[in-house]
C-alpha positions in Angstrom: 101.6 105.1 106.7 99.5 102.0 107.1 98.9 101.0 103.1 96.5 98.6 102.1 97.0 96.5 98.9 93.9 94.2 97.7 95.4 91.1 96.6 92.4 89.3 96.2 93.2 88.8 92.9 96.8 87.3 93.2 98.3 84.9 91.0 99.0 84.2 87.3 95.9 81.6 87.4 93.3 85.2 87.7 95.0 85.5 84.5 96.6 89.6 83.4 94.8 90.9 86.8 95.9 88.5 88.8 99.7 88.7 87.5 99.7 92.7 87.8 98.6 92.3 91.4 101.0 89.8 92.1 104.6 91.1 90.6 103.3 94.5 92.1 103.2 93.3 95.8 106.6 91.5 95.0 108.0 94.9 93.8 106.4 96.8 96.5 108.4 94.6 98.8 111.8 94.2 97.0 112.1 98.2 96.3 110.5 99.7 99.7 112.6 100.0 103.2 111.4 98.7 105.9 111.3 101.5 108.2 109.2 103.8 105.5 106.0 101.8 105.9 103.9 99.0 106.9 102.0 97.4 103.8 98.9 94.8 104.8 98.5 92.2 102.1 94.6 91.1 101.7 94.2 87.8 99.8 91.4 85.4 99.3 91.9 81.8 100.9 92.9 80.3 98.0 95.6 82.5 97.2 96.6 83.1 101.1 100.0 80.6 101.1 101.0 81.9 97.2 102.3 85.0 98.5 105.1 84.7 101.5 106.5 88.2 103.0 109.7 88.4 103.0 109.8 91.6 104.9 108.4 92.6 108.1 106.5 95.0 107.6 104.7 93.2 104.9 101.6 91.8 106.5 99.3 89.2 104.7 95.4 89.2 105.8 92.9 86.7 105.0 90.5 88.5 103.6 87.7 85.7 102.1 85.3 88.0 100.3 84.2 87.1 97.0 85.0 89.9 93.8 81.4 91.3 92.9 79.7 90.3 95.2 77.3 92.1 98.2 79.7 90.5 101.0 82.4 92.5 98.8 80.8 95.8 98.9 78.9 95.5 102.4 81.1 93.5 105.1 84.4 94.1 103.3 84.9 97.8 103.3 84.3 97.8 107.5 86.7 94.7 107.7 89.7 97.0 106.3 88.4 99.6 108.2 89.4 97.6 111.2 93.5 98.1 110.0 93.1 101.9 110.1 94.6 102.6 107.2 96.5 105.7 105.9 95.6 104.6 102.2 94.1 101.7 100.0 95.1 99.9 96.7 92.3 98.5 94.7 93.8 96.7 91.5 90.7 96.5 89.7 87.5 98.8 89.9 85.6 96.4 92.3 86.3 98.9 95.0 83.6 98.3 97.7 81.3 101.8 97.7 81.3 101.9 101.8 84.6 102.5 102.0 85.7 106.1 102.6 89.1 106.2 103.8 91.8 107.4 101.2 92.5 105.2 98.1 94.4 104.6 94.7 92.6 102.6 91.9 94.1 100.8 88.8 92.2 100.5 86.1 92.9 98.2 83.4 90.1 98.9 80.8 86.9 99.5 80.0 85.8 96.4 78.2 82.0 96.3 79.5 81.6 99.7 77.9 82.7 98.9 74.7 81.7 95.5 74.6 78.6 94.9 76.6 77.4 91.7 75.5 75.8 88.7 77.5 78.2 86.4 75.3 81.1 87.8 77.8 79.0 86.4 80.3 78.1 82.8 81.8 74.9 84.5 83.0 71.7 85.2 81.6 70.5 88.1 79.5 68.7 89.6 82.8 71.4 89.0 85.5 74.3 90.1 83.1 72.0 93.7 82.2 72.1 93.9 86.2 75.5 92.6 86.4 76.0 95.6 84.2 74.6 98.4 85.3 76.0 97.4 88.5 79.9 97.0 86.9 78.8 100.7 85.5 77.6 102.6 88.9 80.8 101.0 90.9 83.2 101.8 88.2 81.9 105.0 88.1 81.7 105.6 91.8 85.8 104.1 92.3 86.9 106.6 90.0 85.6 109.6 91.4 85.9 108.1 95.1 90.0 107.6 94.3 92.5 110.5 94.8 94.8 108.9 92.1 93.4 106.3 89.1 96.4 104.4 88.2 96.1 103.7 84.3 98.0 101.5 82.5 98.6 102.7 79.5 97.9 106.4 77.9 95.4 104.6 75.6 93.2 103.3 79.0 94.0 107.2 80.6 92.4 108.4 77.3 89.5 105.9 77.5 88.9 107.0 80.7 89.2 110.6 79.9 86.6 110.5 76.8 83.9 107.6 78.1 83.9 108.5 81.7 85.0 112.2 81.7 87.7 112.1 84.4 90.2 114.7 84.5 93.3 114.1 82.7 95.1 115.3 85.8 93.9 112.9 88.0 95.0 110.1 86.1 98.9 108.7 86.3 99.5 106.0 83.5 102.1 103.4 85.0 103.3 101.0 82.4 103.1 97.3 83.7 106.6 95.0 83.5 107.3 91.9 81.3 107.2 88.6 83.3 109.6 86.7 81.6 112.2 89.1 81.4 115.2 87.1 83.1 113.7 83.9 83.2 115.4 80.7 81.4 114.3 77.3 80.7 115.0 74.7 83.5 113.9 71.6 81.5 114.4 69.9 78.2 112.0 71.4 75.8 110.9 67.9 74.5 109.5 67.4 78.1 107.6 70.4 78.3 105.8 70.5 74.7 104.7 66.5 75.8 103.7 67.6 78.9 101.3 70.0 77.3 100.5 67.9 74.2 101.8 70.4 71.7 103.4 69.3 68.8 105.8 71.0 66.3 105.8 72.8 64.3 102.8 76.0 65.9 101.5 79.0 66.0 101.0 80.0 69.5 98.7 82.3 70.8 98.6 82.9 75.2 95.5 83.7 77.2 92.1 83.7 78.1 89.6 83.5 75.7 86.6 85.9 76.2 85.1 87.0 72.6 86.8 90.2 72.7 90.4 88.1 73.0 88.8 87.4 69.0 89.4 83.2 69.0 86.8 82.2 66.9 87.9 84.8 64.1 91.4 83.1 64.3 90.6 79.9 64.3 88.5 80.2 61.0 91.6 82.0 59.6 94.2 79.6 60.6 92.1 77.1 59.1 92.6 79.1 56.2 96.1 79.0 56.5 96.4 75.8 57.6 95.8 74.6 53.8 98.6 76.0 52.5 100.4 74.8 55.7 99.2 71.7 56.4 102.0 70.6 58.9 101.8 73.5 61.2 99.7 73.6 64.2 98.0 76.5 66.5 98.0 76.3 70.1 95.6 78.5 72.0 97.2 78.6 75.5 95.0 79.6 77.8 93.3 78.2 81.5 90.1 75.3 81.0 87.4 77.6 81.5 83.5 78.2 80.7 85.0 80.2 76.9 87.8 78.1 76.3 85.4 74.8 76.4 83.2 77.1 74.4 85.8 77.7 72.0 86.7 74.1 71.9 83.7 72.6 71.3 82.9 74.8 68.3 86.2 74.1 66.6 85.4 70.3 67.0 81.7 71.4 65.4 83.1 72.8 62.8 86.1 70.1 62.2 88.4 72.8 62.4 91.9 71.0 62.4 95.3 71.3 63.9 94.3 72.9 66.5 95.6 72.8 70.3 94.5 73.6 73.5 96.8 72.8 76.3 95.2 74.4 79.2 97.0 77.1 81.7 100.7 77.2 81.0 102.8 77.4 84.3 104.6 80.5 84.1 107.9 78.2 84.7 107.1 76.8 81.3 106.2 79.6 79.3 109.7 80.6 78.1 110.2 77.1 76.3 106.4 77.4 75.0 107.9 80.7 73.7 110.4 79.7 71.9 109.9 76.5 70.2 106.9 78.2 68.2 107.7 79.3 64.5 105.6 82.9 65.5 103.1 84.8 67.7 99.7 85.8 67.6 97.8 88.1 69.3 94.5 88.9 68.0 92.7 91.1 70.4 90.0 93.5 69.4 90.6 95.5 72.7 93.7 95.6 75.1 94.5 98.2 78.0 97.9 96.8 78.0 99.1 93.1 76.6 101.5 91.1 78.3 101.7 88.1 75.4 103.0 90.1 72.7 106.1 91.5 75.1 106.8 88.1 76.2 106.8 86.5 72.7 109.5 89.8 71.9 111.6 88.7 75.4 111.9 85.6 73.3 112.7 86.7 70.1 109.5 85.2 68.3 107.9 87.4 65.4 104.7 88.4 66.2 101.5 88.9 64.2 99.4 91.3 66.8 96.3 93.1 66.2 96.8 97.2 65.6 93.5 98.2 67.9 93.6 99.9 70.7 96.6 99.9 73.1 99.0 97.0 71.4 100.8 100.1 68.5 101.4 102.1 71.8 103.0 99.2 73.5 104.9 97.4 70.9 106.0 100.4 68.2 107.3 99.0 65.3 108.8 95.8 66.9 105.6 93.6 65.4 103.6 92.9 62.3 100.2 94.5 62.7 96.9 93.3 61.5 93.3 94.8 61.3 91.3 92.2 64.1 88.0 92.2 62.0 89.2 91.5 58.9 90.1 87.7 58.3 92.2 88.8 55.2 94.3 91.3 57.0 95.0 88.4 59.4 95.9 86.2 57.1 98.2 87.8 55.2 100.1 89.0 58.6 100.1 85.6 59.5 101.6 84.5 56.6 104.2 87.0 56.3 105.4 86.6 60.1 105.8 83.2 59.6 107.7 83.7 56.6 109.9 85.6 59.1 110.4 83.1 61.5 113.0 84.5 64.6 116.3 84.1 63.0 114.9 86.1 59.6 113.8 89.5 61.8 115.5 92.4 60.9 118.7 94.1 63.1 116.8 96.9 63.4 113.7 95.4 64.8 115.4 93.5 66.8 116.9 96.4 68.0 113.9 98.2 68.3 112.2 95.4 70.5 115.0 95.1 73.0 114.8 99.1 73.8 110.9 98.3 73.8 111.4 95.6 76.3 113.4 97.7 78.8 110.7 100.5 79.3 108.4 97.7 81.2 110.1 96.5 84.3 108.3 95.3 87.1 110.4 97.1 89.7 109.8 100.6 87.4 106.2 99.8 88.3 106.3 99.1 91.4 109.2 102.5 92.4 106.2 104.8 90.6 103.3 103.1 92.6 105.2 103.5 95.6 106.2 107.3 95.2 102.2 107.8 93.9 101.6 106.4 97.9 103.7 108.6 99.2 102.6 111.6 97.0 98.9 110.4 98.2 99.7 110.6 101.8 100.5 114.4 102.2 96.9 115.3 100.8 94.4 117.0 102.8 91.5 114.7 101.5 
């Protein structure tokens, strides 16, 4: 079977979606037999050298078509047709509407259905409204054209059924893996902390700064937390895009002390950044999955986490939850978790965390996805 994978999002620089695509491709290569299938990995120019195939049946292809643009919709599908694929896997909703061959699509979330605000974009209101309309058209077409929809959590599956009326039997839940399993720090912690300008002790957040991540409220709550814990900093770790720049400017304008913006953290340094923290916070209003709390559990950290959307499904009873729309709830949880620290977590909580982590393995993700490919190849559609 000739299988194509849209890997134009590839690597941690492209945030959670990029991590998913990279780990899936690497997992498929590790878990597939060279004689079974031919894989064509479509990459943009910026990430073309980041993937180095290790098996003869994995072929990388330059597909330098920008995301969400007209060339993606009206040129890219004809480019894909040249490869006569038996199946194409789009790892995101942005499926070319003119692509007519067999396909599988992964849906991570329906964020723009639930948070349709121009604050989520650098565009003005008019262009953002057009973008939102296009998004809704494309995602509706994608879920109807796909033979199978892969959802990354039961929450996302339920959201697809309720929001887009997708038949539940068309959706397969395949959990993502945990990125830091088996990784160890390869430098002294002091060197890594100095590299990012991080000062101990600190509470850590890892992720982007989109409005639904709720970092504005977290920053304000931390200001109250700091009054009783004056020596503690809040580290907000993520790539320096428009949203982080806006957040940093707001923190300076409101004179919010003790907030550190280290920028993007290399994956090789993340273990140390987690391990050296006092605790980890994740205040998101909406998540299809959410990597950082799992990464924190791998590093044996106590976590204060939003109780919204998919997080209780993924994390069960291994973390302390708060209402992300309540500043007092968030503050109380931060105080509780900060008092716990890693050495004071109960043995039951540590055991539960170890069991949870076993469920989220990239090899398992790849194996289950490969089974989807093989089942779809037998369909007559």
